[in-house]
N, C-alpha and C positions, 0 to 999 in steps of 0.2 A: 281811498288811498290812506294807508296807515303811516302816520308820521311820528317819529320819536322826538323827544326833546333833547337833542344833542347840541352841545355848544358849537358855535361856529369854528371852523378850522383855523381862522386867523387868531382867535383867542388861545387855542391850544398851542399854536406855534409861538405866540408871544410868551406864554408861560414857560414853554420848553426852552426858548432862547434865554429868558431871564434866569432859569435854573442853571443852564449851561454856563452863562456868563458868571453867575455866582460861584459855581464850582471852579471855574478857571481862576478867578481872583483869589479864592481860598487856597487853591494849589500854589499859586504864585506867592502868596503871603507866607506859606510854610516852606516850600521847596525852592523858591526862586533865588535869583542872585542877591536880592536884598531881604530874603525871608528869614524866618526864625532859626532854622537849622544853620544857615550860613552865618548868622549873627553869633550863635553859640560856638561855631567853629572858629570864627575870628577872635572871640573873647578868649578861648582856650589858647590859641596861638599867641595872643598878646601877653597872656600870663607867662607862657614859656619864654618869650622874648624878654620880658621884664626880669625874670629870674636869671637868664643868660647875661643880661646887661649888668645885673648886680655882681655876678661872678667876674665879668670882664673889668668892671670898675675896680674891684678889689685887686685884680691882677695888675692893672695899670698903676694903682697906688703903690703896690709892692715894688714894681719895676722903677717907679719914680723915686722911691726911697733908696733903692740900690744905686740908682744913677747919681743921686745927690751924695750918697756916702762915698762914691768913687770920684767925685768931681774935684777940680783944682782948689776950690774954696773950702772944701770940707773933705778930708781924707780919713777914712776909717781903716786903720792899719790891719785890723783883724780880717776885715772883708777883703782887703787887697791881698793879704796872705792866702786866704781861702781861694780867691779867684786865680792867683798864680799857681796854686797847687792843682786846681781843677783844669785850667786851660793849658798851662804849660807843662804840667806833670812834674813840677818841682817838689823837692823835699828839703828839709833842713839837715844839717850835717849830723845832728844828734838823734835822728830818727832812723828806725829800721823798717824797711819795706817788706811786707809779707804778701806773697802772691798765691 
């Protein structure tokens, strides 16, 4: 009887299972919910949101300034005049309207 020196089937299955497990964890580390690609996507979204937050903070500051200038304790007559013209469509007696 001729016998070859083949490794036992259990050893082959063990290494095959280890390789498959390693491939699974590698895939999960790159593509998974907590993987590298997801991390890059979250970082890019965070940068966009920080930029949007900066723009919104500037807008809030501008609106707070306008609100303060129209408050009872501090009244900016030029701003009041501008708002009356814009909102109510008022003009002064010495102005000419061109449409």
